[in-house]
C-alpha positions, 0 to 999 in steps of 0.5 A, a space after each residue: 661245227 657249222 658254217 652259215 652264210 647269211 645272204 651271200 651275194 657273190 657265187 664264187 665266194 660261196 662255191 669256195 666256202 662250199 668246197 672248204 666245208 666239204 673237205 672239212 666235213 662241216 655243214 654249210 647253212 645258206 640263208 636266203 635271200 641269195 644274190 644268185 642261183 644255186 645253178 650258177 655256173 660260177 658257183 658250180 665252178 668254184 665248187 668244182 666236183 665237190 658239190 656231192 660231198 657238201 652237207 648243204 642246208 637251205 634256209 628261207 630266212 634267219 628266224 627259220 635257221 634259228 628255230 630249226 637249224 641252230 644247235 649250239 652257240 651262235 658265233 658272229 663274225 664282223 669286220 667292224 667289232 667284237 673280240 679278236 678272234 684269238 680270244 675264241 675258246 672252241 666248242 664242236 657245237 659252234 655255229 659260225 655265221 658270216 654276213 653278205 659281202 657288201 654289207 656284213 651281218 645286220 645288227 639284228 643277227 649280231 644281237 642274237 649271237 652268243 659271241 662276236 669276233 673279229 680279224 684285226 686288220 690294218 688300218 685302212 683295210 676295211 675287210 678281207 674276201 669272204 672265202 678267205 675269212 671263213 677259211 681263217 675262222 674254221 682253220 683256227 677254230 678247228 685247230 683249237 679242238 681237242 
């Protein structure tokens, strides 16, 4: 499975996701533009000393990722729409794409997805932290693999 962060904006979130992917043995794809430099101290601090273990792929844009990096289904995540994530049926080649913290995924990306899933939230709560969301999705997805 792959984790794709589309135009992430907050360095500590990306650092935490990098640490998670290193620990779970997943590939992390970052699609530009990034809201920070990869040399950002907050990004590095959040990833701790796990950066050498991160299988990191950097893409200039979504189209480049789709053309050369996408293998398997594209699973979009959304705070606003989609099937409940409890309906997800895993495939080890799935690619989970997460949008930027302030905007979520653009409609053009969601339209290219094979499926869209959401975490049902309590009314009045519009979203949860990106790193928490990635951890939730990947934990549940990996727990369902044979």
